[in-house]
KOLPA-966893 format. One record per residue: residue in one letter; x, y, z of N, C-alpha, C in turn. Coordinates in steps of 0.05 Angstrom, whole numbers, plus 5000, padded with zeros to 4 digits. Layout:
% residues N
aXYZXYZXYZ...
***
This chain:
% residues 877
x260653385742261653675740259953875742x257953835726255854075726254454095753x253753835764251853845785253953955811x256353865810257953935835258354265829x258954375810258754695807256554825816x253754665806251254835820251154825844x252154575858251754565890253254775902x255354835891257855055902256155335901x255055365871254955645864251955735872x249955515869247755655874246655805904x247655645930247255845951249156195953x250856115938252956425938251056615918x250256505897248656705879245556775885x245156555887241456565893240456615918x241456475940240456425961240856685981x243456835973243757055993243857315971x241657455967241857715955243657865960x244557905981246658155988249558055978x249957765982252957745973253757725944x252157765927252557795901253258085893x253058265908253058485905255958585916x257758665898260458735908260959025901x263259095903263859395899263659495874x264059315852263859455825261559325818x259759225829257459095810255259265801x254859505816252859675806253859815783x256359825778257059965754256259815729x256559525732256059335712253059395705x251659365733248259425727247459645716x249359905724248060165706248560095677x251060035668251259995638249059805629x248759575641247059375630244159495631x243259645650240359735652240159935626x242260105623242160295599242160185578x243459965566243459845542241159705541x240659535564237759375556234959575551x234859815566232559985565232460105536x234960155525234660315497234360025475x234759805484234359575465231259545457x229859535490227259465493225659695479x226659975483225060195474225460275445x228260215427228460305407229160055382x229159835393229459575379232759525375x233259345361235859285364238459465349x237359545326239959725317239760015327x237060125326237260395336237460395363x237360175383237760105408240960135415x242059985395245360015398246260245391x245760415371246160675364246260905384x244060865400243261105422244961005442x245560695451247260615471250260675464x250760795444253260865441254461045460x252861255469253961465489251961455516x252761435542251461415564251061695574x248961825576248862145586248762105620x247861925630247461845656250261795669x252361755654254961685670256861895668x257062025695258462305698257262515679x258062675661257062855645256262755622x256562425613256262335592259162175585x258861965575260961775569260361585545x263161565524262461335508262661085520x260760945514260060665527262260485524x263760465498265260265486268160345485x268760575495271660695494273160665521x272760775536274160835563273960555578x271860455585271460205597271359985583x272159745589271959525573269559465568x268859415539266159425530264659105529x265958915528265258625525263358545549x263858675566261558555593259358715589x259358955577256559125568255458985552x256758905527255258725506253958475516x255058365533253958155541252158205563x252058355582250258365600247558595590x247958725569245758875562243858735547x244158625530242158425513240858305535x241958135550241057945574239458115589x239658345594237758505615235158575597x235958675569233058685555231658475555x232658235551230957975546229657905577x230757965607229857835625228558095637x228958345630227358585637228658655665x230858545675231858615701234858615706x235958825708239258825707240358675727x239458665754240358495774239658215767x237558145760237357845750238857765726x239357985707241857895686244157835698x245158045715247558005727248057745745x245857655754246257415769246457135750x244957155729244956955710247956955696x248457185685251457205669253557095695x253357215716255157055738255756755739x253256665742252556375739254156235713x252956345694253956195667257356225663x257556465676261156515674262656305691x261356245710262856105728262655805723x260155755715259955445707261555405680x261655635655263255565639266355585644x267255715665270055665677270955465685x269155295704269255095716269554835689x267454875672267354695650269854705630x270554925626273554935609275254795622x275754865653277854665661277554415663x275054315664274354045669275253915635x274554025614274653945589277653895587x279054165590282154165584283153965601x283153945624284153745643283753485637x281453405628280253135617281553075592x282253215576283653225547286753185554x287753365568290553375574291353155589x290153105612290852925629290052635634x288152625620286152345614285052195644x284152395658283252285686280852485692x278352355692276052525693275952615724x276652415745276552535772279052785781x281252745764282752935776281953245756x280953145734279853395720277753585738x275653415750273553485763275153665785x277153515799278453665823279753935817x281353935796282554165784280454385777x278354335770276654495761274754605789x274754465805273154565830275054735849x277654675846279854805859279555075847x280255085821279455365808276955505818x274855375814272255495822272055615852x273555475868272555545897275555735909x277355765889279755895894279156195910x280356245933279556545945279756745925x281656785905281757085887279357055870x278856825860276456795837273856875857x273656765878271356875890271357165900x273557305905273457535911273157715889x274357625865273457805836270357795835x269057565831266757565828264657695852x264657615872262657715898264357915911x266357935923267658115944267758365925x268958375903269458635886267258635867x266058445860263758485835265358595811x267658485803268658585776268358375757x265758415744265058245722267258255697x268158475689269858485674272458285669x273758325695276058115698275057835703x272457795709271157495710270957405681x270157535661269257495636272657445623x274457635629276957535623277957255631x277557225659278256955664277956695656x275056705646273856505630275956405603x277256645592278656565568281056445574x281656455598285156385601285456085600x284055925614283955625604284555575576x283055685559283655605530285355765518x286356015530288756135522291355915525x291255855553293455675557293755425542x291055295537291555025525292255035496x291155275483292055295457294955405448x295455555473298855615469300455335470x299555205484300954915491300554765462x298354765454297754625426299354735405x299754975404301655075386304554945391x305754935412308354865412308654575410x306254425411306454145405305653995379x302854095368301953965348302754015319x301453915302302453895273300854065258x297654075260296054255244295654455260x297354685259295954945282295155185266x294455175240293555385230290855505243x288755265248286655325263286755415292x288555305302288655365330290055665328x291755725318293355995314291456195310x289256145293287156325289285356375308x284256155324282556125348284456245368x287356245375288356385391288656685392x289056775365288457035359285757175371x284157035360281357155368280957165395x281356945408281456945446282957215451x284957245445286457455458284857715448x284457715429282258005419279858015444x278857795444276157765464277157835489x279257755500280557745525280958075530x282158175513282558475517280158635513x278558605498275758685503274558695528x274958425540273958375568275458565594x277858575590279358755613282358775599x282859015592285659025573288058965599x287859045622289159055648290058745650x287858585657287858315661289258175636x288358235612289458105586292358135587x293358355592296458425591297758265613x296458205640297858015658297757765645x295157685637295757415622297857355601x298057575587300157585567303257515580x303757675603306057655616306257365629x303857215640304056955646304356785624x303356795597303756635573306656665569x307956905567310556925560312756745581x312256775606313356645625313256325618x310856195611310255955610311655865584x311856055566312955955538315855925542x316856095554320656135563320755885579x319155775602319655585616319855345601x317655295584317755045564320255045544x320455225535323755255521325955185534x325755265561328555175577328554925588x325654775590325554515602325254315582x325654345556325254175537326154195510x328054055501329354135481328254075454x325953955456324253885427322254135421x321654335436320554525428322454785413x321654745388323454955375322955245378x324655415375324655715374321955825363x322055785337320255815320316755795329x316955525346314155485350313455715376x315955745389315355975416314256195402x315456305378314556535369311556525357x310856335347308156295336305956285361x307156145387305556155406304856445420x306756615417306256875430305257055406x305657015377305057215357301257285362x300457065370297257175368296157405388x298057385409297557595431297657885418x299457925398299558215382297758215361x297257985356295257965330292358045339x291857915362289157965376289058275387x291058415397291258645404290758855375x291558745357291158895331288758865321x287158665324284558625318282258835330x283358885354281059025369282859325371x284659405356285359735357283259885357x281359835343278860015343277660135366x278159945388277759995419279960075435x282159925425284760005444286160225444x286460285415287860545411287160805417x284660845412283361075421282861135451x282660925464282060925494284860965505x286860825497289360885513291660985503x291561105478293161295467293961545470x291461655480290361935488290662095457x289761905435289562095411286962285406x285062155426282462335425282062495450x282962435470282962605496285162515511x287162755517289562655536288762645564x290562455574290262375606287862205613x286962045594284961885598286161605581x285861385602285161375627287461425641x286961435667289961535686289961375711x291961225715291861025737294161185761x293761265784295761405801297461165812x300261245811302261105817301660955847x300361125866300261015891298160755888x297160695868295360485868296860205873x299160225861300960045859301859885883x302560125903302659995928300259945946x297860075941295060065955294359805946x294559685923292959405916295259175912x297559195926299258935929298058845956x298358565953297958415972299558365995x298658346021299958346041301458106045x304258036059305057756061303657616078x301957726095299557546114298057356093x297557486069295557346048296557056037x299456986046300256786036299656546060x298756616075298156416106295756316093x295456066101292555906097290956016128x288355966124286456056144286856346156x286856506128287756796136286056916116x284557176130282857336116283557626124x285957756123286658016125283758216114x284158416128281958596124281858756091x280158646076280158696051281658536031x282758266039284158096024283857766032x284357636019283357376020286157256015x286256936026288256806025289056785993x291856725984292056675957292056405949x291356195962291155905959294155795958x295455845982298455735985298055415994x296055306006295155086008295354875971x294055015966293854875935296354885917x297755115924300955105910302754895925x302554835953304554645964303754345955x300854335953300554035944300654015914x300554205903301054195867303554115866x305754255885308654225881309353915888x308253815906308653535915307753365896x304853365881304453215860305853205835x306953415831308653485806311353385808x312253435836315653305837314952995844x312652915846312752575852312852475826x311852565808311852425777311352645756x313752765749313452995735312552975703x310453125696309653165668311553385658x311853395630313553585612312453825616x310153925622309054195620308554255652x308454075671308254185702310554355712x313054325703314554565711313954825703x313454815677312655075670309655195682x307955015684305755085701306255195736x307555045743307955155766309955385773x312055435755313855625754312055905750x310155855725308856115719306556175742x305955995754303556045779305156175799x307656095809308856185833310056465825x310756515802311656775791309156985795x307056875788304757095787303857175819x304456985836304057055861305857175875x308357195862310557355875309957605862x309557635841308257915831305758045844x304457915855302258025870302258145897x304658095903305758225928307258505924x307258575897308458855889311358855900x312159095914314859155918316358995938x314258875951315458685974317058435966x315758335943317058125930320158125916x320658335917323058405900323758375870x320858215861320958105832319358385818x317858455834315658685813317258945803x319558995814321359205804322659095777x322658915765323658825744321858765721x319158815732316958835710317159125696x316959095673317259315653313759435655x313859725658311459835660309759755684x311359755707310159545732308259765739x307860015737305860315746303560215736x303660035714300860045701299059865711x300059655727298159395734298159495769x295759325772295159315801296259035809x298058975828299558735834297558555843x295458625858293658355871292558215843x292358315819290858225796292558005786x295457975791296957705782296257485797x294157515815293657265831291857105814x289557235803288157105782288956945759x291457055754293156925727294256695734x294756665765295856425782294456185777x291256265783288956065788289655855765x289155915741289555635722291555495721x294055575719296355425717295755245745x295755305766295455165793293254925791x291155025778288854845779289854615755x290854665732291454505713293854275721x295154345745297154165755295353915766x293353985778291653815791289953665769x288653805750286953675727288753495712x291453515710292853365698295153195708x294653115736296553025755297152735744x299952615753300552345736299252135747x298951935729297451665738297351545763x299951565778300251455798298451535824x297351795822295851945838292651935828x292151765817288851775808287551625825x288251555846286351445866283951625875x281451565875279251725888280151805917x280851625932280951765957283351975966x285351905949287552135949285952395937x284552375913283752595902281752765924x280452565937277752715953279452825977x282152735987283652866009284553096002x285453125975287153425969284753555968x281953505955280453715957279053815978x279153646003278353736023280053896040x282853846038284954026048284654316040x284354306015285054585998282454746003x279954596003278154756010277454866038x278054686058277854776084279754956088x282354956078284755166083284655406070x284355406042284355576028281455736020x279655586015277055686003275355766027x275455626046273255686075273655966085x276456046089276556306098275556546078x275856476053274756686031271756716036x270456456039268056406035266256566062x268056556083266856686107266556956103x267357106083267657416080264757456064x264157256047262157326024259057376038x258757306059256257336076256157626092x258457746092258957956108259158246089x258258256066258158536051256058666057x256858936059254959126068252659176055x250259246056248059216040247859496030x246359566007246059805998242959956001x242259886031239059966029239360286031x241660396045241460696043241760836016x242960725996243060845973240760815959x238860585961236460465954234860645959x234660735988232860945997233361215988x236361265980236461525967235161555940x236061325919234561375898231461405900x230361285920227661285921226261565926x228361705945227762005951228062155926x230062115910230762255890228462245871x226762015866224561935848222662165857x222162255881220162365892220562675886x222862805881223863045879222563205851x221263445853220363475827222763605806x224763785819226963885806228363695787x229063695760230363595745233363645749x235063525727238163615728239563415739x242263455733244463255749244163165783x245062935784245662915814249062845816x249662995843252663005844253062905870x253662655870254662565898257062595909x257462835930259562975940259862795962x260362545967260762395991263362335998x264062236024266462196030266361916043x267561706038270061666014268561685985x269861685968269161745942266561595933x265161745915262261605908263061295899x261161135902261460845898259460775873x259460575858257960515839255060525843x254960465870251660425880249760705882x252560875888250761185882249761275851x251361175835250661275811248761075802x248260835806246160665796243660785809x243460775835240760855848239861165840x241761345833240961595827239961605795x241261455782240461415751238361195740x239060955749236960775742234760765756x234560865778231760855791230261115786x231861335780230361605773230261655747x232061575734232561665703233861965707x235762005725236962235730239962225718x241462395704244462355700246062425726x248362315722249962375749252562485739x253962685760256662755751258862615764x258562395781260562245792259661955794x261861755801260961475802262861325806x263261135787265060935788267560925766x269560895775272260915758272561185745x273661325766273761615757275861635734x277861485734279861495723279261455688x276861335682276261255659274361475645x274661725652272961985643273862215636x273662355617275262625614274662805636x272962805656272162995680274062865702x275362695699276762565724278162785741x279762985729281063165744279463345759x277263435741275663655754273963535779x273063295771271463135796272963115815x275162995814277262995840277863245857x278463465840278463725851276863795865x273963795853271363835864270863675894x271363395890271063255916272963345941x275763455928277363485948277463805961x276163935939275964225949273464385960x272264175970270064305981269564486008x271564386025271964636047273264906038x275264846021276965116013276065255988x274065195975273065355956270465265943x268365415964265665395961264865495932x266165735925264965895903266165765880x268265625874268565465856266765215852x266165115872264164895872261964925861x261065175871257865305859257765315836x260465465820260265535796260565255777x262165065788261864815772259564675772x258064665792255364565795253864675780x253464995776251665085758252365025731x254464985723255064965697254764615683x255164485706254264205701251464125704x249564355707246664285706246164105730x246964175756246563975775244364055791x242163905795239764005812239263895842x241563685846241663585868244363445877x245063525907247763395915247063215940x248663045938248462795961250962835979x250962876004253562906014252562736044x255362716060254762606087253562756105x252062586124250762706153253062806167x253063046178251163256173252963376144x251063606131252263686107253663926115x256663876109258464146118258464296092x257364306076258464416052256964766055x258364946050257165186050255965276020x254365126014253565205986250865345986x250565595981248965825982246465705964x246965615939244965495924242865325926x243765135951242764915956241564875982x239764755993238064716011237264446019x237764286047237464056051234164006045x233463736035230863696031229763396044x231963226046231462976056234162846062x233662616079236362456085235362176088x237862056088237561746087240061616095x239861506127241961406137243961576144x247061566128248561716136249061966108x246661956095246762106071244962346073x245162586064243462796062242962896033x240762956026240063046003239763346003x240863475981240863725976239563815948x237664035948236764065923237064365916x237564525892238164705883235664885886x235365085892232865295893231865315865x233765395846233165425821235265265802x233665085785235764955767236965135746x238865015742241165135722240065015693x240665165674239665085642241364925634x240764725614241864525594244264705582x243064895565244865075553244965355567x247565435567248665705581250165895560x249866135560251366355544254166395554x255966325541258966435547259166725539x259166905552259067185553262667285552x262967495537265467575541266467775564x269267735564270067905590270467685610x270767435601271167185622273967155629x275067005649277766925653278166635651x280566555642281466305630283666175645x283965945659286065835673287465635663x290265655650291165395632293565305657x294065085650296764965667295864645674x298164535681297864215684296664165711x296764355730296064345758294664595769x292364675755291464945761289064995789x289664755805287764675828287564945846x289865075856289965275873289165525858x289965535837289465765821285965795812x284665645808281365575804280365685834x281165565855280365655880280565935885x283266065878283466315880282066495862x281266385840280066555812277566355809x275566355833272866145828271466225805x271466425791269466515767271166475745x273066345743275066305721273866015705x274765975685274165755668276465615666x276365345671279365135670279265055640x281765115630282465035604282564725601x281964625577282564335572285164265571x286864435560289664385553291264545565x293864485576295864725583296864825557x296464745535298164845512296265065501x297365325500295965525487295065535459x296565325446296565325415293465165409x292465055430290064855423287764975426x287865315432285465425432284565625405x282565655395282065835371281966125376x282866315361282766585364279466605371x277266475360274866525366274166445394x275666285402274766195434275966395451x278866455446280366655465278766945462x277166975442275967255448274167275468x273267115481271467115501272767165531x275167165529276467245552278667485552x277767645578279867885576282167825596x282267635611284367545627284967215625x287767165626288366885623290466885646x290566655663292666555683293666305677x296266325674297766045668299365955690x299165675699300765605721302665315707x304565305719306065045713305964955684x307165165670306865145641308864925632x308164725614309564535605312164585584x311364805568312764925546312465225542x314665345540313965685533314565735504x315065575492315765595463313665705446x311365645453309365745436307365965452x308066035474306266215490305866455478x308166565469308666815456307566875432x307466675414307066615389303466595389x302766435406299966365408297966615426x299566725441298066925461298867225455x300867225436302367535437300067695425x299367635403296767825389294367875408x293967655428291367715444292267905465x294667875479295668075499295568355482x297068405463297968615450295168775449x292568605440290168785435288868895462x289468815483288968915513288768675529x288868425526288968255545290868255566x289968135590291868115611292767835618x295267775620296267505624297867535647x297267295664298567255692299767005691x302266965690303966715689305566645712x305266425723306766325746308266045736x310866095731312465865724313165645742x312665695772313765525790313065235789x315165095795314264825789315064755761x316564845748317264785714320364795717x321864705733324664675738326164665714x325264485697326664355671326364585648x324264765650324665015636326765205644x327165265666329065425678332065375665x332865085665335164995661335665075630x333965085615334065125589334465405580x333865575600334065865595332266005578x330366195582328966255560327866565564x326766705545325966985550323266995541x321367085558318967125546317267375552x316567515529315667785525317967935540x320367865534322768085544323768055571x322467815583322967765615324667545614x326567505626328167295631327367145660x326766895663326766725686328766545692x329466545714331466335722330766185747x331465935755331165825773332665925802x330165885826332165965850330865835871x332265825893331265735921331465885939x329265845956328666055980328165846004x329065906029328365736051328465936072x326465926094325966106116324166256114x324066496131321966726128323366936120x321267086101322867326088320267556092x321267816096320167996092319868166068x317468146055317068236022317468526022x318368645998317968935992315868935976x314069095978311669125963311369415951x310369435925310469645911308069845925x308270105925305570215929303070125919x300670105929297770015924297969755933x299869555932299369315944300069245969x300669485988302169406018300469266036x297369366032295369216047294568926042x295668846013294468586002297168346012x299268386020301268186028301968186054x301867936064303068006092305668106096x306568096123308968276131311168096127x310367806130313067596126311367366107x313467226093313166996077314566806088x313366526091314966306094315466106073x317966086066318865856044319565636052x319365526073320265306084318165116079x318664866066316764636059318064386075x315964166079317063986088319263796074x319463836043320963736030323763826027x323464076039326664256036326164456029x328064676018327264946013325764955985x324065165983322365225959323965315936x323065125917324465185888322065355875x323465565855321365675840323465875822x322166035813323166205791322966535801x325366645796325266945794325767085764x325167355764324567445739326567675738x327367745715329667985709328368125682x329168415686328568525658325868615655x324068595679321168645674321168935680x318669115666318469375669318569465700x317069315716316469415744316469165763x317769155785317868925801315769025824x313268875829311568935847311968825873x312968585879313768425906316668335899x318368355919321068265912321568185945x323968005946325267935972327867965967x330268005993332768045987334067775999x336267685986338067495998340367555995x341867586012344767666017344967895998x343868056004344368305993342768385959x342068115951340768145924337868145921x336568295906333868275901332668085881x330867955891329367755871326267795871x325467795850322567865845320567655851x318767695862316267485866313767585842x313667815841311567935823312468135810x311968165781313568325765311268395737x311268645731309268775708311168805684x309268725661311168835638308668895618x308569125608306169175587307469055560x305369005544305868855518303769045501x304069175489302169315468299669445490x297069365477295369525498294469345520x296269095524295468935544297768935566x297468725583299768705599300068405615x302568385616303568095634304468075659x303167935678304567955702305967695714x308467685721310067475723309967415752x309067165763308367055789310866845794x311966835817313966655827313766525849x315066335850314966165879312266115891x310166015873307565915880306466135902x306666385888305666605908302566605917x301366535894298166515900297066335923x298466055917298065845943298965905965x301666105969302766155991301266326004x300066505990298466726001295766586017x294566436004292266236009292666116035x295466026036295765876064296366076089x297266296083298766436103297866746111x295566756092293967046092291666936100x289767116119287867086129285567106107x285567286085283967306067284767146045x286366996043287666816022288867016006x288666905972289867085961287267305944x285867315957283467425941283567755939x285667875964286268165955288868185935x290568045930292168025908290567975882x288767765881287267775861285768025852x284368165872283468415865285368585859x287768585860289768835857290268795828x291068525818291668445793289968495772x287068465779284568485762283468775765x284568925777283369155790282369355760x284269345740283869515718282969355688x281769085695281568915677278268875682x276368875656273968875662273368545657x272768415683272668085683269868005694x268467885679265567775682266167615713x265767615732265767475759263567295766x261667315748258967165754259766875755x258866725780258566445780256866285770x255066405749252966255737252566405710x253166275688252466405663249766385659x249266605640245766655631245266415618x242366415620240966125602240566225576x241165995561240966035533238065945522x235666085514233266025510233265775488x232165555481231965395460229065245467x229065125437226164895438227564605434x226964465451227864225447226364005428x227163925408225663745392226163425393x228563415404229363125409231263115427x231362945446233262985475233662645478x235662495464236162225468238762205480x239161935478242061875493244061955474x244261925447245762025429245762235413x243462335417242662565398240662785414x241563015404240163275414239463445391x236863525389235763695366234163955380x235164165376233864395386233764645366x231664765368231365085352231865285372x232565515357233765765376232565995353x232566215370232266465352234066665370x236066805359238067015370238267245353x238567475366238767715355241867775345x243267645360246467655351248067375358x250167375343251767115349252167075374x252666815383252566715411254266485411x255566455435256966235444255766125463x254965835458253365685474254865445490x254665415516255565205527253264975537x253864735527251964545524253264365552x251564295572252564115592252363815584x254063785561254463495553257563445547x258763255557261463195555262363265526x264463415527265563435495267363175493x267163095465267862845455268262875428x270962775414271562855385269362705365x268062475379266462345360263662465359x262662695370260162785368260262995342x258263035331258063205300255963385304x255963585298253763815298253463895267x250963945270249964095242247764345249x248164515235246364795239244964785207x242464765210240564735184241864565164x243064365177244164145154246964185148x248364405155251464465148252464395177x255064275162256564245190257464475209x257364415237258364595258260364535272x262364675281264464655295263864625326x264964425338264564345369267164405381x267464635405269364635411269864535444x272064475454271864415484272064625505x269864665522269964805545269364705570x271264705583271564535613270364295605x271464105589270463855579266963865575x266064105564263464135558263164205528x261064155512261464245487260164575483x261864705466261364985463260964975433x258665135427258065215403257865485392x258865595372258765835360256465885346x254065955351251465965338251166295320x250566285299249866545287247666645295x247066895290243967015294241866955280x239466975285237266905269236166655281x234166515265232766285271233966065259x234565825270236065605263235465385279x235965155267236064865283238564735283x239164665305241764505312241264225316x242864015303242463755309245163635320x245763535340247963425347247463045349x249362925342249162655341251762545344x252062295365254262205370254761915346x257262005335257861795309260661605325x259261345325261661175340264161205328x264561235303267461295289267361535276x266861725287266761985276269162175280x271462045290273962235298275862035279x277662215266280362105257281861855276x282261925293283361675306281961455307x279261435315277661245315277161065289x277561245265277161135237279860985229x282561105240284760995235285360715252x284160725278284460495290282460265282x280060355271278560135259279860015230x281160165216282360095194284959965198x286259995224288359825232287359555245x285059575254283659305260283359115240x282559255217282359065187284758945178x287059105182289359025174290158815187x289758805216291058535230289358315226x286858365219285158125211286157965185x287258165167287658005140290257885148x292557995167294957885177294357655191x292157635209291657345220291257145200x289457195182288057025162290356985147x292157145135294957045120296956895133x297256945161298756795176297456495179x295256455183293856225186294656015158x293556185131294256075108297255965102x298956125111301856065109302655805127x301255775155301555555167300555315159x298555335144297155105128298655035108x299455245091300455185059303755045070x304855175091307555065095308154975126x307354705132307454595157310554575164x310554535188312554485205312954225216x315554155229315653945244314453985275x313353805284312053875315313953765330x313353825354314253675379314853335377x312753235373312352955368314152845350x314253005324315752965304318752895308x319153125323322553125327323352965350x321152925369321552685386322052405376x320252365358319952095343322352035333x323652255313325852235296328452175312x328852345335331352315348331052085368x329051975376328151775393328851465382x327751455355327451185342329451135318x330651365308332351335291331151415260x328851455258327751495233328551735216x328651705193329551895176327851925154x328252175132326852205111328152135091x326852055069328852035042329752245031x332252215026333852475013332652604995x331152454969329852574948327052634947x325752614969323252604972321952894955x320252954944319253174924316853254937x315553184957312853244964312553564972x310353644963309953934970310053964996x308753775012308353765041311353765058x312853695043315653685058317753885046x316554055027318254305027318454465050x320354665049321054845072320154755101x320754515103321154435132323754435146x323654465167326754495182328054285180x331054305174332254085175332253885196x332853595188332153395208334853305217x335553255244338753185250338252855237x341052845224341152595211342052405231x340852135225341251905245342351655221x343051445235344251195221342451075212x341150915231339350675222336250825215x334950695196332250755194330650545197x331750235195329950055201331649835206x330549645222327549585230326849695249x324549685258322749825276322350085281x322350215257321950515255319350595248x317950735271314950845266314851125266x313751215244313851475240311551605260x311651865269309351955288306951985269x304551945289301851945279300352125291x298552265274298652275249300452375234x301852315212304352485204303552655185x304752955180303853135160305353095136x307852885138309552835117308552545106x308152605077307152265067309052045077x307051825080309151565091310951475070x310551575043312451425028315151595026x315151795041317952005048319051885063x318351655084319651595105320651255100x323351215109324750985104323650785115x321350715118319650455130317450385115x316750095114314949995096312350205100x311350335080309250515088306650345093x306150165073303550025078302949905107x305249795111304749695145304749905165x306050225162305150355178302850455173x301550505148299050635148296850425161x297050185161295250075174295050055204x297550205213297750195244297450475251x296750665234296350945235292750995247x293351165266290851255278290651575283x288751665282288951995292287851965315x289252105343288652125368290052395377x288952475400289552795405292752735411x294152945407296852945415297752935447x295352965465295752995495296352635490x294952455482294952205490297152065479x298452145457300252035445303252125444x303352375456306352485457307852345485
***
């Protein structure tokens, strides 16, 4: 088996260097390189502590939180041992595939008692199209690690359904589920669906499987998830940071397999065959001589393939929370049940020539089409050359790969691992707090160069990578080199790691502030649409606040009322919040109601704004009439339109104390950006004419003396004449802790970066990442401990109070054995009732090995004891 696997794997992994590099591979290499270097530099304990935070991943990222950590924990130490991340990757892929094939062989041989067919099943799984795609075409090592656990999950689930002594199996299964979740939560959830279907089919097709056994078989899924709650809950609950991670619903259709993928000898662009030939042969073998578990294996594999087709299957719509999965990944869950049908084939089909014929057909029609795509992977010479160019650049700072299509894992690896420079974009955008800002940055290059300039300065970006030719009108950058289709731009003067947040700035809050940030490029983006999430000390830096698509208005007046009354300017656009209008509300004495406009209108503009608004506005949209808000009871209407003799406000003004509030309707600012030659800039100037707003795109540098600058630690000294608020170009995360001269210092969130309020004088500041420094993280860690205790307690109960197994029930009903009615053995207490039968002797043989003492059976115990031998349940049932 080992020799067969090596013959198949060696040419793919070792002889073709470019084929082992898939789309996601460099993401694993980046994390492995980072962890390996820290282990080699700082040793084991300090290396692990420094590796908890990755400064080179975007603007910094918690290593073990948003992306599944098990792959990094395996690959990082291997990189430290071998000294090369790519070599470690190849070694780990080889070991994983050998372990996957070896597991299937071992389980198939134990379950089916035929080494030949066990080898056949293992090789079918090893060479299956989607397994090869996962490891080589995609390079998704996290799902590959999860796949190795699946044979053991399925086998131990079946053992719980059948065997007598299950306490150790139950504990092992819970631990396996925990490891599988750490490897890849989405793939583990798909495996859980597979296991639920399998157990259900076993219940429906076999009366000897009691319902309580099915519950025990599925309970380890929840125990395993609870044991890894320390990782799972902070990453997916949003308790630490909202909207992370985020999977766009369009990915469900984008990653569904086409119907053509069901055909053999078919390799559509970007896809491979799902292995339908193996499915057909497996069905033939199964229906020729059915084993009791074959129907469940085939049925679960078939359902997984149907779900991989997405909405086209007609079944995917019935899947709860289907928008959280990528349909094509269900194929990976169908590989193992299909392979186990071959590995445990009926005795009448164990002829070597028939085994060889099945293998040849499956490999020729299913595997070879996928293998042809392995040698056609694009090389990464351009990205590698780009990394070498960066290594020669004298300017420090981050690298922003603003390329189209979105930056790949190779960009971040070669810009960081090769040159030791941090990056602002890379692999798996949805797993980072900066995902929305980075996506807006990549989408808005043509429409908002000023906004891009401000963000790049705030993020300490020294180099930008663009496509050839570079169309970005970035005044602060100049082209310095090129590599293939990429061009490298360098900033003429590097911004600082720490920058001062002066007073008189503008803040934008809302659920979708993209257009407003382009209209107000000098404004800061709020980290939350809820105004109650901001402290008074933070709001004191802003003289103007813009709010768009406010999710709730209940706390706006309470949170911002004093700020406005003290002289602030608030600009509110409630367009797109139709649910709020239906409730009816009044904000600062002004009522907003929903309204619909369609067609062209001539706006009426108050004096002073006439030159800032076009003479006609068009409210038609491809989706139909424009739905927005109009306002009543404001002190002054600045822009209005008329409909059937009624006047409706598009912009109104309301004084509040020493400040003022502007109410904007119908997405007026984006509308002006589309239909006005100067965009919304004239209206923006008019709204802020009497407001002192600092419009600088670059914040002043904060002078400091670095004493320590490591991955998870920053130590600096400073001297300031007055209290200062400092923005650090480091990702805000609630597990960071700061101290000022040894005393705790609060860290605030400013555009997903850290904001410190520092006092005057000479002081030292120390920041350190604490892996369990937040309340949600500590609570999740405590929950993990609780579930560990629950697992141990469940295993103890299963050992203390055993239950009849499938074999026990089968033997009792088939042979007519019964228990003596007055047996007082502790081992027989709390057993489920046994169906009464008439005859107990002669010829009654209890199941072996028996959890019930032989003295409790109505048969000669001595004779039975002499014939009792311990053998696997797969061979005796």
